[in-house]
C-alpha positions in Angstrom: -3.3 52.4 -17.0 -4.1 47.9 -18.4 -3.6 48.6 -21.1 0.6 49.4 -20.6 1.1 46.6 -18.2 -0.4 44.4 -21.2 2.0 46.2 -23.0 4.7 45.3 -21.3 3.5 41.8 -20.3 4.0 41.0 -24.1 6.8 42.6 -25.1 8.7 40.7 -22.0 6.9 37.1 -24.0 8.2 37.7 -27.1 11.4 38.5 -25.6 11.3 35.0 -24.0 10.2 33.1 -26.9 13.5 34.7 -28.6 15.5 33.6 -26.5 14.9 30.2 -26.8 17.3 27.9 -28.7 17.2 24.8 -29.4 20.6 24.2 -30.0 21.0 24.8 -26.4 23.6 22.0 -25.0 21.4 21.9 -21.8 18.1 21.5 -23.4 20.2 18.8 -25.1 20.8 16.6 -22.5 17.9 16.9 -20.2 16.0 15.3 -23.2 16.3 11.5 -24.0 17.0 10.7 -27.3 13.9 8.6 -28.4 16.4 7.7 -31.3 19.1 6.3 -29.6 19.3 2.5 -29.5 21.9 0.4 -28.0 22.6 -3.3 -28.1 20.9 -6.1 -25.3 22.4 -9.1 -25.3 23.4 -11.7 -22.0 23.6 -15.3 -20.3 21.6 -17.2 -18.3 23.2 -18.6 -15.5 21.0 -21.3 -13.4 23.7 -22.5 -11.4 21.7 -21.1 -8.0 19.0 -22.3 -9.4 19.9 -26.1 -9.6 21.6 -26.0 -5.8 18.5 -24.7 -5.2 16.4 -28.1 -6.9 18.8 -30.3 -5.2 18.4 -29.1 -1.8 15.0 -30.0 -2.1 15.7 -33.4 -4.3 14.2 -32.0 -7.4 15.6 -32.5 -10.7 18.3 -30.1 -12.1 17.0 -27.3 -14.9 19.3 -27.2 -17.8 17.4 -25.7 -20.6 16.2 -22.2 -21.4 13.0 -21.9 -23.6 12.8 -18.2 -24.3 13.7 -15.0 -23.4 11.4 -12.0 -23.1 11.9 -8.4 -22.9 9.5 -6.5 -21.1 9.1 -2.4 -19.2 9.1 -1.3 -15.8 5.6 -2.0 -16.0 5.5 -5.3 -17.3 4.4 -4.9 -20.4 5.8 -7.2 -23.2 8.0 -5.5 -26.0 9.2 -9.2 -28.1 10.7 -12.5 -26.6 13.4 -14.2 -28.6 15.1 -17.7 -28.4 18.0 -18.2 -26.2 21.0 -20.0 -27.8 22.3 -22.5 -25.2 22.7 -20.0 -22.5 23.1 -17.0 -24.3 20.5 -14.0 -26.3 20.8 -11.1 -28.1 17.8 -8.5 -28.4 19.6 -6.8 -30.6 19.1 -2.8 -30.7 16.2 -1.2 -27.8 15.8 2.4 -27.1 17.2 4.4 -24.1 14.8 2.7 -21.8 15.3 0.3 -18.6 13.8 -3.7 -18.9 13.0 -6.1 -17.1 14.4 -9.7 -18.7 12.4 -13.4 -18.1 14.2 -16.2 -18.5 11.5 -19.7 -18.3 13.5 -22.7 -18.6 12.5 -26.4 -19.6 10.9 -27.2 -16.8 9.4 -23.3 -16.2 11.2 -22.1 -13.4 11.0 -18.2 -13.9 13.8 -16.0 -13.4 14.2 -12.2 -14.1 17.1 -9.3 -14.3 16.4 -5.2 -14.5 18.7 -3.0 -16.4 19.4 0.5 -15.8 18.2 3.1 -18.1 20.4 2.1 -21.5 23.1 4.4 -22.7 25.6 2.1 -24.0 26.0 -1.3 -25.1 24.8 -3.7 -22.1 25.7 -7.2 -21.6 23.3 -9.0 -18.4 23.3 -11.9 -16.8 20.1 -13.3 -15.7 19.9 -15.5 -12.3 18.6 -16.5 -9.3 20.5 -13.2 -8.0 20.0 -10.7 -10.6 15.9 -12.2 -10.0 16.4 -11.3 -6.1 18.0 -7.7 -7.1 14.6 -7.0 -9.5 12.0 -8.4 -6.7 13.4 -6.5 -4.3 13.5 -3.2 -6.0 9.7 -3.3 -6.3 9.6 -4.8 -2.5 10.9 -1.4 -1.4 8.7 0.6 -3.6 5.3 1.7 -3.8 5.0 2.8 -7.3 6.7 1.4 -10.3 10.1 2.6 -10.6 11.7 5.0 -12.9 13.6 4.4 -16.0 15.7 7.7 -14.7 15.6 6.0 -10.8 17.3 2.2 -11.4 21.2 2.8 -11.6 20.9 4.3 -8.0 17.7 1.7 -7.1 20.4 -1.2 -8.7 23.3 0.4 -6.8 21.6 0.1 -3.2 20.8 -3.0 -3.9 23.8 -4.7 -4.8 25.1 -3.1 -1.4 22.5 -4.7 0.0 23.4 -8.0 -1.8 27.5 -8.1 -2.6 28.1 -9.7 -6.1 30.2 -12.3 -4.1 26.8 -13.9 -2.5 24.4 -15.6 -3.5 21.3 -14.6 -1.2 20.0 -18.4 -1.1 23.4 -19.1 0.2 23.3 -16.9 3.5 21.2 -18.7 6.1 19.0 -17.1 8.1 19.5 -15.6 11.7 23.6 -16.1 10.8 26.7 -13.9 10.8 29.4 -14.2 8.1 31.7 -17.1 9.4 34.8 -14.7 9.3 33.4 -13.3 12.6 33.0 -16.1 14.2 35.8 -16.8 17.6 37.1 -20.6 18.5 34.9 -23.1 17.3 32.2 -21.3 15.7 30.4 -20.7 19.0 30.8 -18.4 21.9 31.4 -19.8 25.6 29.1 -18.1 28.8 31.0 -17.5 31.5 29.5 -18.3 35.2 31.1 -15.0 36.3 28.3 -12.2 35.7 31.6 -10.4 35.2 31.8 -11.2 31.7 28.9 -13.1 30.5 28.1 -11.0 28.6 28.0 -11.8 24.7 28.6 -9.4 22.1 28.3 -10.0 18.7 28.2 -8.5 15.3 26.0 -5.4 14.0 22.9 -6.2 12.0 23.4 -6.7 8.2 21.2 -5.7 5.9 21.6 -9.2 3.9 19.2 -10.9 6.7 16.8 -7.6 6.7 13.4 -8.9 7.4 11.7 -7.6 4.4 15.3 -8.7 2.7 14.7 -12.5 4.3 10.7 -12.1 2.9 11.6 -11.6 -0.7 14.3 -14.4 -0.7 10.6 -17.3 0.8 8.7 -15.2 -1.9 11.1 -16.2 -5.2 12.3 -19.4 -3.0 8.5 -20.8 -2.7 8.1 -19.5 -6.6 10.4 -21.0 -8.0 10.5 -24.4 -6.7 6.6 -24.8 -7.2 7.2 -23.4 -10.8 5.4 -20.5 -10.7 4.8 -17.6 -13.6 5.2 -14.3 -11.6 6.6 -11.4 -12.1 8.8 -9.4 -9.6 5.8 -6.5 -8.7 2.7 -8.6 -8.7 4.9 -11.2 -6.7 6.0 -8.7 -4.0 2.9 -7.1 -3.3 2.1 -6.0 0.6 0.0 -9.0 1.9 2.5 -11.5 -0.1 5.6 -10.0 1.9 3.3 -9.8 4.8 2.5 -13.2 4.6 6.3 -14.3 4.3 6.6 -12.5 7.9 8.3 -9.1 6.8 5.4 -7.3 9.4 2.4 -5.9 9.5 3.8 -3.1 7.0 6.5 -4.2 5.1 7.4 -1.9 2.8 10.7 0.4 2.9 12.9 2.1 0.8 16.2 0.3 0.2 17.9 3.3 2.2 15.8 1.7 5.3 17.4 -1.4 5.0 20.7 0.2 4.7 20.5 2.4 7.6 19.0 0.2 9.7 18.3 -3.3 9.3 14.9 -4.5 11.1 15.4 -7.9 13.2 14.2 -10.8 11.5 10.2 -12.4 12.8 11.7 -15.4 14.8 9.3 -18.6 13.8 7.7 -20.9 17.0 4.6 -22.8 16.6 2.2 -22.6 19.1 -0.1 -25.4 19.9 -2.9 -27.5 21.9 -1.1 -29.7 24.4 -3.3 -32.4 26.0 -1.9 -33.9 29.1 -4.8 -36.4 29.6 -8.5 -36.5 28.5 -9.0 -35.7 32.5 -6.7 -32.9 33.2 -7.4 -29.5 31.6 -5.4 -28.1 28.0 -3.0 -25.4 27.4 -1.6 -23.7 25.0 2.0 -24.2 24.2 5.0 -22.1 22.1 7.7 -24.2 21.4 10.8 -24.2 19.2 11.1 -25.6 16.1 12.8 -29.4 15.7 13.8 -29.0 19.5 12.6 -29.8 22.9 12.2 -26.2 24.5 8.8 -24.9 25.5 6.7 -22.7 27.4 3.2 -22.5 28.3 1.8 -19.3 26.6 -1.2 -19.8 28.4 -2.2 -22.1 31.3 -5.5 -23.3 31.2 -6.1 -24.3 34.9 -9.3 -23.3 34.6 -10.6 -24.8 31.7 -9.5 -26.7 28.3 -7.9 -23.5 26.4 -7.6 -24.4 22.5 -8.0 -22.9 19.1 -4.9 -21.0 18.8 -4.1 -18.5 16.3 -1.4 -15.8 15.6 -0.1 -13.8 12.9 3.6 -13.5 11.3 4.5 -10.2 12.8 1.5 -10.1 14.6 1.3 -9.0 18.9 -1.9 -10.9 20.2 -2.8 -14.5 20.7 -6.3 -15.5 20.1 -7.7 -19.0 21.5 -10.9 -20.7 22.5 -11.4 -21.5 25.8 -14.4 -22.5 28.5 -12.6 -21.4 31.6 -15.4 -19.0 32.1 -17.2 -21.8 32.9 -17.0 -21.6 37.0 -17.8 -18.0 37.1 -20.4 -18.0 34.9 -22.2 -20.8 34.8 -21.7 -21.2 30.9 -20.5 -24.3 29.6 -19.4 -23.0 26.2 -16.6 -21.8 24.6 -15.7 -18.7 24.2 -12.9 -16.6 22.2 -10.3 -15.1 24.1 -7.1 -12.9 23.4 -3.7 -12.2 25.2 -0.4 -9.9 24.7 2.1 -12.3 23.3 4.8 -10.4 25.6 1.6 -10.4 28.3 3.7 -11.4 31.5 3.3 -14.7 33.2 0.0 -13.7 35.6 -1.6 -11.9 32.7 -5.5 -12.6 32.4 -6.4 -12.9 28.6 -9.6 -11.0 27.8 -12.9 -12.4 26.7 -13.8 -11.2 23.2 -17.4 -13.3 23.1 -20.8 -13.7 25.2 -20.3 -17.1 27.0 -24.1 -17.2 26.8 -23.7 -18.9 23.4 -20.6 -21.1 22.4 -18.0 -19.2 19.8 -14.7 -20.9 18.9 -11.3 -21.3 16.2 -11.2 -17.6 16.1 -8.6 -16.7 13.4 -6.9 -13.2 13.1 -7.0 -11.4 9.2 -3.6 -11.1 8.0 -3.7 -7.5 9.2 -4.6 -8.2 13.1 -7.9 -5.8 12.4 -10.6 -8.9 12.1 -11.0 -11.9 13.8 -13.1 -15.1 12.0 -14.9 -17.3 13.6 -17.6 -20.2 13.9 -20.6 -19.6 16.6 -23.7 -20.1 17.9 -24.8 -17.2 18.2 -27.5 -17.4 15.9 -29.0 -20.3 17.2 -27.4 -22.5 14.6 -23.4 -23.1 13.4 -22.3 -20.2 11.5 -19.8 -18.4 10.6 -19.1 -14.6 11.9 -16.5 -12.0 11.7 -15.6 -8.9 14.5 -13.7 -6.1 14.7 -9.9 -7.4 16.9 -11.9 -6.0 20.2 -14.7 -8.1 20.4 -17.1 -5.7 18.7 -19.1 -5.0 15.2 -20.0 -8.7 14.8 -21.3 -9.5 11.3 -23.2 -12.8 10.4 -21.9 -14.1 7.0 -23.1 -17.8 6.4 -27.3 -17.9 7.7 -27.9 -21.6 8.0 -30.9 -22.0 10.0 -31.1 -25.6 9.9 -29.8 -27.0 13.5 -28.4 -30.0 11.9 -26.3 -28.1 9.5 -22.7 -26.9 10.5 -20.7 -24.1 9.1 -16.9 -23.6 10.9 -13.4 -23.2 10.5 -13.1 -19.9 8.9 -9.5 -19.6 7.4 -8.4 -15.9 6.0 -6.4 -15.8 2.7 -3.3 -13.5 3.0 -4.6 -10.4 1.0 -8.2 -10.8 3.4 -10.4 -11.1 0.1 -11.4 -14.3 1.2 -12.4 -17.0 3.5 -12.4 -21.0 3.5 -14.5 -22.4 5.9 -16.4 -26.4 6.3 -19.9 -27.2 5.9 -21.7 -30.2 5.6 -24.8 -28.4 3.9 -24.4 -30.2 0.8 -24.2 -33.7 2.8 -20.9 -34.8 3.6 -18.3 -32.1 4.9 -16.9 -30.0 2.2 -14.6 -27.5 1.8 -16.1 -24.2 0.7 -15.0 -20.3 -0.5 -16.5 -17.4 -0.1 -15.5 -13.4 -0.3 -14.7 -11.8 2.7 -18.5 -10.1 2.9 -20.2 -13.3 2.9 -20.8 -13.3 -1.0 -20.4 -15.8 -3.5 -20.0 -18.8 -2.1 -18.7 -22.2 -3.6 -17.5 -24.9 -2.7 -14.4 -26.4 -4.2 -14.4 -30.4 -2.9 -17.6 -31.9 -4.2 -16.3 -34.1 -6.0 -15.1 -36.3 -3.7 -17.1 -39.3 -3.4 -18.8 -38.3 -0.2 -15.8 -38.1 2.3 -15.1 -35.8 5.2 -13.0 -33.1 4.5 -11.5 -30.0 6.7 -9.5 -27.8 8.2 -8.1 -25.8 5.4 -5.7 -23.2 5.3 -4.0 -20.8 2.9 -0.4 -21.1 1.4 1.3 -17.6 2.5 1.1 -17.3 -1.9 -2.4 -17.2 -1.9 -2.3 -20.1 -4.7 -3.2 -23.5 -2.8 -4.9 -25.0 0.2 -3.6 -27.5 2.6 -6.7 -29.2 4.3 -6.9 -32.7 5.6 -9.4 -35.2 4.7 -11.0 -38.6 4.6 -11.2 -39.5 1.3 -8.4 -42.3 1.0 -10.5 -44.6 3.7 -7.3 -44.6 5.8 -8.7 -42.3 8.4 -7.5 -38.7 7.6 -4.6 -38.0 5.4 -2.8 -34.2 5.0 -3.2 -32.7 1.3 -3.1 -29.5 -0.9 -4.8 -28.2 -3.9 -5.0 -25.1 -6.4 -7.4 -22.6 -4.4 -10.3 -23.5 -7.1 -9.8 -26.9 -5.7 -8.2 -28.5 -8.5 -4.9 -30.2 -8.6 -5.6 -32.2 -5.5 -2.2 -33.9 -3.7 -2.0 -36.5 -1.3 1.4 -35.4 1.2 0.6 -38.4 3.7 -0.7 -42.0 3.4 0.2 -43.9 6.6 -1.9 -46.0 9.1 -1.8 -42.4 11.4 -4.9 -39.8 12.0 -2.5 -36.8 10.3 -4.9 -33.7 10.7 -5.1 -30.0 11.5 -2.2 -28.8 8.6 -1.2 -25.2 8.6 1.9 -23.7 6.7 5.2 -22.5 7.4 5.6 -18.7 6.6 8.0 -19.4 3.5 5.7 -21.4 2.0 6.8 -25.0 1.2 6.4 -26.8 4.3 3.2 -28.1 6.3 3.1 -28.7 10.3 0.6 -30.9 11.4 -1.0 -33.2 14.1 -0.3 -37.4 14.2 -0.6 -40.3 15.9 -3.1 -43.0 17.1 -7.0 -42.4 16.5 -8.8 -42.6 20.0 -6.7 -44.5 21.5 -3.7 -43.4 25.0 -1.5 -42.5 22.6 1.0 -39.6 21.6 0.1 -37.5 18.9 2.3 -35.5 18.0 3.5 -32.6 15.1 5.5 -33.7 12.4 6.6 -31.5 9.5 5.9 -32.9 5.3 7.2 -30.9 2.5 4.7 -30.1 -0.5 7.1 -30.3 -2.8 8.8 -33.6 -2.4 6.0 -35.1 -0.1 8.3 -36.0 2.2 8.4 -36.2 6.2 11.5 -33.9 7.0 10.7 -33.2 11.0 9.2 -34.4 13.5 8.5 -32.6 16.8 6.4 -32.1 19.9 8.9 -34.2 22.3 8.6 -31.2 24.7 7.4 -33.4 27.7 5.0 -35.9 28.6 1.4 -35.4 27.1 -1.3 -37.2 25.5 -1.8 -35.2 22.4 -0.3 -32.1 21.0 -3.0 -30.3 18.1 -4.4 -27.6 15.9 -0.4 -26.6 15.4 0.2 -22.5 14.4 3.3 -21.4 12.3 4.0 -18.0 13.4 7.4 -15.2 13.2 6.6 -12.7 15.3 9.4 -10.2 17.7 8.5 -12.5 20.8 11.7 -14.8 21.5 11.7 -17.8 24.0 15.0 -17.2 24.6 16.8 -20.0 25.5 15.7 -22.2 22.7 18.2 -20.6 20.5 21.4 -21.9 22.8 23.0 -24.1 19.8 26.6 -24.8 19.1 26.5 -24.3 15.3 25.4 -21.2 13.4 23.3 -23.6 10.8 20.0 -22.1 12.4 17.7 -22.4 9.4 14.0 -20.4 9.6 12.6 -23.9 8.0 11.9 -27.4 9.2 15.2 -28.4 6.2 18.1 -28.9 8.8 20.7 -30.8 8.1 21.4 -34.2 10.8 24.8 -32.5 11.9 22.4 -29.9 13.0 19.8 -31.8 14.2 22.5 -33.9 16.3 23.6 -30.3 17.6 20.4 -29.4 19.1 19.9 -32.7 20.8 23.1 -32.5 22.8 22.6 -29.1 24.3 19.2 -29.3 24.8 18.0 -28.8 28.7 16.2 -31.7 30.8 13.0 -32.8 29.0 10.0 -30.6 30.8 12.1 -27.7 31.7 10.2 -24.6 30.5 11.9 -21.4 29.8 9.9 -17.5 29.5 9.1 -16.1 26.7 10.5 -11.9 26.2 10.2 -9.4 23.4 13.3 -8.0 22.1 14.5 -5.3 20.5 17.9 -5.3 19.2 21.0 -7.7 19.6 23.0 -6.5 22.3 19.3 -6.8 24.8 19.1 -10.3 23.3 23.1 -10.9 24.7 22.7 -9.7 27.7 19.4 -11.7 28.5 20.8 -15.2 27.4 23.6 -15.1 29.2 21.4 -14.3 32.0 19.1 -17.4 31.8 21.2 -19.5 31.1 24.0 -18.8 33.7 20.3 -18.9 36.4 19.2 -21.8 34.7 22.2 -24.3 34.3 24.7 -23.1 36.6 27.6 -23.9 34.1 29.3 -22.7 30.6 26.9 -23.5 27.4 27.1 -23.2 23.8 25.4 -20.3 22.6 25.5 -19.4 19.6 25.0 -15.5 18.7 21.9 -15.5 16.7 21.3 -12.0 14.3 17.4 -11.2 14.7 
């Protein structure tokens, strides 16, 4: 019987082989023709790149050095010189490709092709760079050649060819949708006070805009990058696409995500005799609210991550109940009600301060005297599993101000273990400690913080001899650039979530004069904003720029659509904001909202309750 079954199987197998016909048309079309070649050529369009450079007062870039041809894995196939703004790679195989244009000033532009099926002409531009980067940002794996046609079609649906992504203003809607003179008037009548707005559009999706910020930073800094490595998860997170940013293009088209709104969290000191507070304030305006009211003590050292849900800070508010005159670390939800009490994370028996979340909000780095001397520690976000990273037992040695790299693999901190205060970098487990400012002539360096792209560190230093000034450097300590140079004390720098500008504290040192917040562009070294005039106070310091889904609602009441998520606003925009700002000292509530309709409904109510009169309001798309 077994032999009979074997014979039947053998006959069937031979029959199947006999039926195989290599000339079957269906087989021919299902297999790529490895010998088929098509002409691949095109041009480079620098129009939008030069508009971007002009916006930041940088010189135009009109010459192309070379064009590179790569497969989708980023492996180089060949390079060629440009003929003016044109190029020709001749005949290429039936595959999808990446094209890389390098300009004379080292600006990098990319384009991707679908799988070649005919002679193809490609335009390499900022928009094609955005297309390639968005494809890679939306996928956890390298796209396949056969998928590129569909992926490119979806990106073109998100970013119509008539619209340059760099011409789209964040938090705006198309001008064609604006009624009257570019703003809505909110009525006192509750029956018609509801503001309407058009649906969130894919161009303003959070992931799309995070990719835009990443590319803008790379282009302005003239970084050599590729679209795959530049849009990795941690970098998308740092540029405010969220804690879990990667999702498919279908998701963007079907349900664009609200963008996160940036605010500045800072320590506000009314006077040296009164408690300090944690303040949340609007960018470049006088709208603010207490996030933490330090009625029982001094609150400081705030930290919030982009896309985060929680505020960290240090405080001595426990001293009246515990009897300990120490500083401990606390946390509170960003959308907690006003009467909510923060949670203490460290034992007030010893001092711990200046906490910083890792960029996934799972770990907290801080400095503490838990071991008897000042050292760097890490703990879980709930205060458990404390781990000591530095181990200096000498009470004269200070290790402090730890800050995570955007990929959570490194920690930068300060220490005077080698004499003056220097900046050190170590692995997140405390290994491989390196001094990166040891050749600064014995001057103190402090408050280091990584840029969102992980390539630079901002810090303040006394090396100029004029008091602390703001500097940036590469992560290995090279290419040090001084950004401020004046008679004031410029301290506590912190990067914006788009990776170009810094906010910092500036003012007279140790005098009874106001210390406020300012902004500086790291590309041009120009002061671009002065903030902090929220109300009369002695000092605003330790600013943290964070974009989250918590909204200081009434702060968006501006009579035009020039609402940007950065510090580069026009004079007209600044004047418009100032003309509609409420009385100095008026605070507004902090709320967490989920959609545009909810924002509009809430804001119309707030404006009626607070102002009791019509007020211009731009219905902003988040």
